[in-house]
Chimera marker file (.cmm) of the C-alpha trace (Angstrom):
<marker_set name="trace">
<marker id="1" x="13.916" y="-3.522" z="42.375" r="1" g="1" b="0" radius="0.5"/>
<marker id="2" x="10.301" y="-2.390" z="42.044" r="1" g="1" b="0" radius="0.5"/>
<marker id="3" x="11.377" y="0.409" z="39.685" r="1" g="1" b="0" radius="0.5"/>
<marker id="4" x="13.121" y="-2.065" z="37.376" r="1" g="1" b="0" radius="0.5"/>
<marker id="5" x="10.040" y="-4.316" z="37.375" r="1" g="1" b="0" radius="0.5"/>
<marker id="6" x="7.831" y="-1.340" z="36.421" r="1" g="1" b="0" radius="0.5"/>
<marker id="7" x="10.140" y="-0.443" z="33.544" r="1" g="1" b="0" radius="0.5"/>
<marker id="8" x="10.143" y="-4.035" z="32.267" r="1" g="1" b="0" radius="0.5"/>
<marker id="9" x="6.342" y="-4.195" z="32.489" r="1" g="1" b="0" radius="0.5"/>
<marker id="10" x="5.968" y="-0.900" z="30.643" r="1" g="1" b="0" radius="0.5"/>
<marker id="11" x="8.438" y="-2.032" z="27.983" r="1" g="1" b="0" radius="0.5"/>
<marker id="12" x="6.500" y="-5.277" z="27.523" r="1" g="1" b="0" radius="0.5"/>
<marker id="13" x="3.248" y="-3.326" z="27.242" r="1" g="1" b="0" radius="0.5"/>
<marker id="14" x="4.794" y="-1.075" z="24.594" r="1" g="1" b="0" radius="0.5"/>
<marker id="15" x="6.061" y="-4.081" z="22.629" r="1" g="1" b="0" radius="0.5"/>
<marker id="16" x="2.580" y="-5.619" z="22.692" r="1" g="1" b="0" radius="0.5"/>
<marker id="17" x="1.001" y="-2.351" z="21.533" r="1" g="1" b="0" radius="0.5"/>
<marker id="18" x="3.587" y="-2.024" z="18.763" r="1" g="1" b="0" radius="0.5"/>
<marker id="19" x="2.805" y="-5.559" z="17.601" r="1" g="1" b="0" radius="0.5"/>
<marker id="20" x="-0.940" y="-4.860" z="17.497" r="1" g="1" b="0" radius="0.5"/>
<marker id="21" x="-0.271" y="-1.618" z="15.659" r="1" g="1" b="0" radius="0.5"/>
<marker id="22" x="1.793" y="-3.432" z="13.031" r="1" g="1" b="0" radius="0.5"/>
<marker id="23" x="-0.987" y="-5.995" z="12.559" r="1" g="1" b="0" radius="0.5"/>
<marker id="24" x="-3.575" y="-3.237" z="12.177" r="1" g="1" b="0" radius="0.5"/>
<marker id="25" x="-1.403" y="-1.415" z="9.672" r="1" g="1" b="0" radius="0.5"/>
<marker id="26" x="-0.935" y="-4.590" z="7.618" r="1" g="1" b="0" radius="0.5"/>
<marker id="27" x="-4.701" y="-5.179" z="7.587" r="1" g="1" b="0" radius="0.5"/>
<marker id="28" x="-5.382" y="-1.590" z="6.513" r="1" g="1" b="0" radius="0.5"/>
<marker id="29" x="-2.817" y="-1.875" z="3.729" r="1" g="1" b="0" radius="0.5"/>
<marker id="30" x="-4.514" y="-5.030" z="2.443" r="1" g="1" b="0" radius="0.5"/>
<marker id="31" x="-7.878" y="-3.267" z="2.482" r="1" g="1" b="0" radius="0.5"/>
<marker id="32" x="-6.443" y="-0.318" z="0.562" r="1" g="1" b="0" radius="0.5"/>
<marker id="33" x="-4.966" y="-2.638" z="-2.074" r="1" g="1" b="0" radius="0.5"/>
<marker id="34" x="-8.328" y="-4.418" z="-2.527" r="1" g="1" b="0" radius="0.5"/>
<marker id="35" x="-10.201" y="-1.123" z="-2.740" r="1" g="1" b="0" radius="0.5"/>
<marker id="36" x="-7.766" y="0.217" z="-5.338" r="1" g="1" b="0" radius="0.5"/>
<marker id="37" x="-8.252" y="-2.941" z="-7.393" r="1" g="1" b="0" radius="0.5"/>
<marker id="38" x="-12.025" y="-2.455" z="-7.187" r="1" g="1" b="0" radius="0.5"/>
<marker id="39" x="-11.682" y="1.202" z="-8.205" r="1" g="1" b="0" radius="0.5"/>
<marker id="40" x="-9.533" y="0.192" z="-11.189" r="1" g="1" b="0" radius="0.5"/>
<marker id="41" x="-12.113" y="-2.390" z="-12.296" r="1" g="1" b="0" radius="0.5"/>
<marker id="42" x="-14.985" y="0.087" z="-11.954" r="1" g="1" b="0" radius="0.5"/>
<marker id="43" x="-13.041" y="2.760" z="-13.832" r="1" g="1" b="0" radius="0.5"/>
<marker id="44" x="-12.448" y="0.347" z="-16.720" r="1" g="1" b="0" radius="0.5"/>
<marker id="45" x="-16.128" y="-0.647" z="-16.722" r="1" g="1" b="0" radius="0.5"/>
<marker id="46" x="-17.237" y="2.990" z="-16.846" r="1" g="1" b="0" radius="0.5"/>
<marker id="47" x="-14.817" y="3.696" z="-19.696" r="1" g="1" b="0" radius="0.5"/>
<marker id="48" x="-16.162" y="0.658" z="-21.552" r="1" g="1" b="0" radius="0.5"/>
<marker id="49" x="-19.761" y="1.781" z="-21.033" r="1" g="1" b="0" radius="0.5"/>
<marker id="50" x="-18.943" y="5.288" z="-22.243" r="1" g="1" b="0" radius="0.5"/>
<marker id="51" x="-17.163" y="3.903" z="-25.291" r="1" g="1" b="0" radius="0.5"/>
<marker id="52" x="-20.016" y="1.579" z="-26.198" r="1" g="1" b="0" radius="0.5"/>
<marker id="53" x="-22.582" y="4.372" z="-25.842" r="1" g="1" b="0" radius="0.5"/>
<marker id="54" x="-20.607" y="6.685" z="-28.132" r="1" g="1" b="0" radius="0.5"/>
<marker id="55" x="-20.050" y="3.860" z="-30.627" r="1" g="1" b="0" radius="0.5"/>
<marker id="56" x="-23.761" y="3.566" z="-31.201" r="1" g="1" b="0" radius="0.5"/>
<marker id="57" x="-24.519" y="1.188" z="-28.391" r="1" g="1" b="0" radius="0.5"/>
<marker id="58" x="-27.825" y="2.984" z="-28.043" r="1" g="1" b="0" radius="0.5"/>
<marker id="59" x="-28.396" y="3.320" z="-31.778" r="1" g="1" b="0" radius="0.5"/>
<marker id="60" x="-27.596" y="6.244" z="-34.047" r="1" g="1" b="0" radius="0.5"/>
<marker id="61" x="-27.967" y="9.740" z="-32.696" r="1" g="1" b="0" radius="0.5"/>
<marker id="62" x="-31.515" y="10.914" z="-33.226" r="1" g="1" b="0" radius="0.5"/>
<marker id="63" x="-32.579" y="14.256" z="-34.556" r="1" g="1" b="0" radius="0.5"/>
<marker id="64" x="-35.953" y="15.178" z="-33.070" r="1" g="1" b="0" radius="0.5"/>
<marker id="65" x="-36.850" y="17.231" z="-36.197" r="1" g="1" b="0" radius="0.5"/>
<marker id="66" x="-36.779" y="14.025" z="-38.221" r="1" g="1" b="0" radius="0.5"/>
<marker id="67" x="-39.351" y="12.524" z="-35.864" r="1" g="1" b="0" radius="0.5"/>
<marker id="68" x="-41.961" y="15.267" z="-36.185" r="1" g="1" b="0" radius="0.5"/>
<marker id="69" x="-45.282" y="14.035" z="-37.508" r="1" g="1" b="0" radius="0.5"/>
<marker id="70" x="-45.980" y="14.975" z="-41.158" r="1" g="1" b="0" radius="0.5"/>
<marker id="71" x="-48.627" y="17.597" z="-40.274" r="1" g="1" b="0" radius="0.5"/>
<marker id="72" x="-46.063" y="19.903" z="-38.654" r="1" g="1" b="0" radius="0.5"/>
<link id1="1" id2="2" r="1" g="1" b="0" radius="0.2"/>
<link id1="2" id2="3" r="1" g="1" b="0" radius="0.2"/>
<link id1="3" id2="4" r="1" g="1" b="0" radius="0.2"/>
<link id1="4" id2="5" r="1" g="1" b="0" radius="0.2"/>
<link id1="5" id2="6" r="1" g="1" b="0" radius="0.2"/>
<link id1="6" id2="7" r="1" g="1" b="0" radius="0.2"/>
<link id1="7" id2="8" r="1" g="1" b="0" radius="0.2"/>
<link id1="8" id2="9" r="1" g="1" b="0" radius="0.2"/>
<link id1="9" id2="10" r="1" g="1" b="0" radius="0.2"/>
<link id1="10" id2="11" r="1" g="1" b="0" radius="0.2"/>
<link id1="11" id2="12" r="1" g="1" b="0" radius="0.2"/>
<link id1="12" id2="13" r="1" g="1" b="0" radius="0.2"/>
<link id1="13" id2="14" r="1" g="1" b="0" radius="0.2"/>
<link id1="14" id2="15" r="1" g="1" b="0" radius="0.2"/>
<link id1="15" id2="16" r="1" g="1" b="0" radius="0.2"/>
<link id1="16" id2="17" r="1" g="1" b="0" radius="0.2"/>
<link id1="17" id2="18" r="1" g="1" b="0" radius="0.2"/>
<link id1="18" id2="19" r="1" g="1" b="0" radius="0.2"/>
<link id1="19" id2="20" r="1" g="1" b="0" radius="0.2"/>
<link id1="20" id2="21" r="1" g="1" b="0" radius="0.2"/>
<link id1="21" id2="22" r="1" g="1" b="0" radius="0.2"/>
<link id1="22" id2="23" r="1" g="1" b="0" radius="0.2"/>
<link id1="23" id2="24" r="1" g="1" b="0" radius="0.2"/>
<link id1="24" id2="25" r="1" g="1" b="0" radius="0.2"/>
<link id1="25" id2="26" r="1" g="1" b="0" radius="0.2"/>
<link id1="26" id2="27" r="1" g="1" b="0" radius="0.2"/>
<link id1="27" id2="28" r="1" g="1" b="0" radius="0.2"/>
<link id1="28" id2="29" r="1" g="1" b="0" radius="0.2"/>
<link id1="29" id2="30" r="1" g="1" b="0" radius="0.2"/>
<link id1="30" id2="31" r="1" g="1" b="0" radius="0.2"/>
<link id1="31" id2="32" r="1" g="1" b="0" radius="0.2"/>
<link id1="32" id2="33" r="1" g="1" b="0" radius="0.2"/>
<link id1="33" id2="34" r="1" g="1" b="0" radius="0.2"/>
<link id1="34" id2="35" r="1" g="1" b="0" radius="0.2"/>
<link id1="35" id2="36" r="1" g="1" b="0" radius="0.2"/>
<link id1="36" id2="37" r="1" g="1" b="0" radius="0.2"/>
<link id1="37" id2="38" r="1" g="1" b="0" radius="0.2"/>
<link id1="38" id2="39" r="1" g="1" b="0" radius="0.2"/>
<link id1="39" id2="40" r="1" g="1" b="0" radius="0.2"/>
<link id1="40" id2="41" r="1" g="1" b="0" radius="0.2"/>
<link id1="41" id2="42" r="1" g="1" b="0" radius="0.2"/>
<link id1="42" id2="43" r="1" g="1" b="0" radius="0.2"/>
<link id1="43" id2="44" r="1" g="1" b="0" radius="0.2"/>
<link id1="44" id2="45" r="1" g="1" b="0" radius="0.2"/>
<link id1="45" id2="46" r="1" g="1" b="0" radius="0.2"/>
<link id1="46" id2="47" r="1" g="1" b="0" radius="0.2"/>
<link id1="47" id2="48" r="1" g="1" b="0" radius="0.2"/>
<link id1="48" id2="49" r="1" g="1" b="0" radius="0.2"/>
<link id1="49" id2="50" r="1" g="1" b="0" radius="0.2"/>
<link id1="50" id2="51" r="1" g="1" b="0" radius="0.2"/>
<link id1="51" id2="52" r="1" g="1" b="0" radius="0.2"/>
<link id1="52" id2="53" r="1" g="1" b="0" radius="0.2"/>
<link id1="53" id2="54" r="1" g="1" b="0" radius="0.2"/>
<link id1="54" id2="55" r="1" g="1" b="0" radius="0.2"/>
<link id1="55" id2="56" r="1" g="1" b="0" radius="0.2"/>
<link id1="56" id2="57" r="1" g="1" b="0" radius="0.2"/>
<link id1="57" id2="58" r="1" g="1" b="0" radius="0.2"/>
<link id1="58" id2="59" r="1" g="1" b="0" radius="0.2"/>
<link id1="59" id2="60" r="1" g="1" b="0" radius="0.2"/>
<link id1="60" id2="61" r="1" g="1" b="0" radius="0.2"/>
<link id1="61" id2="62" r="1" g="1" b="0" radius="0.2"/>
<link id1="62" id2="63" r="1" g="1" b="0" radius="0.2"/>
<link id1="63" id2="64" r="1" g="1" b="0" radius="0.2"/>
<link id1="64" id2="65" r="1" g="1" b="0" radius="0.2"/>
<link id1="65" id2="66" r="1" g="1" b="0" radius="0.2"/>
<link id1="66" id2="67" r="1" g="1" b="0" radius="0.2"/>
<link id1="67" id2="68" r="1" g="1" b="0" radius="0.2"/>
<link id1="68" id2="69" r="1" g="1" b="0" radius="0.2"/>
<link id1="69" id2="70" r="1" g="1" b="0" radius="0.2"/>
<link id1="70" id2="71" r="1" g="1" b="0" radius="0.2"/>
<link id1="71" id2="72" r="1" g="1" b="0" radius="0.2"/>
</marker_set>
């Protein structure tokens, strides 16, 4: 009888651990989804910044020879 009780206790312990593991996995999956969304947003923002800087967001490209003082 003691052996059967030990098996039932161990089975219950395993079921509890499996439940906690499932909860942890669900939480990690949610975190991964949020992080991927953040990465996507940041990637779009970087692409937008790059596009605006190549479109003259910082003004026309400068040639340093054009900026030399007249006495050179």
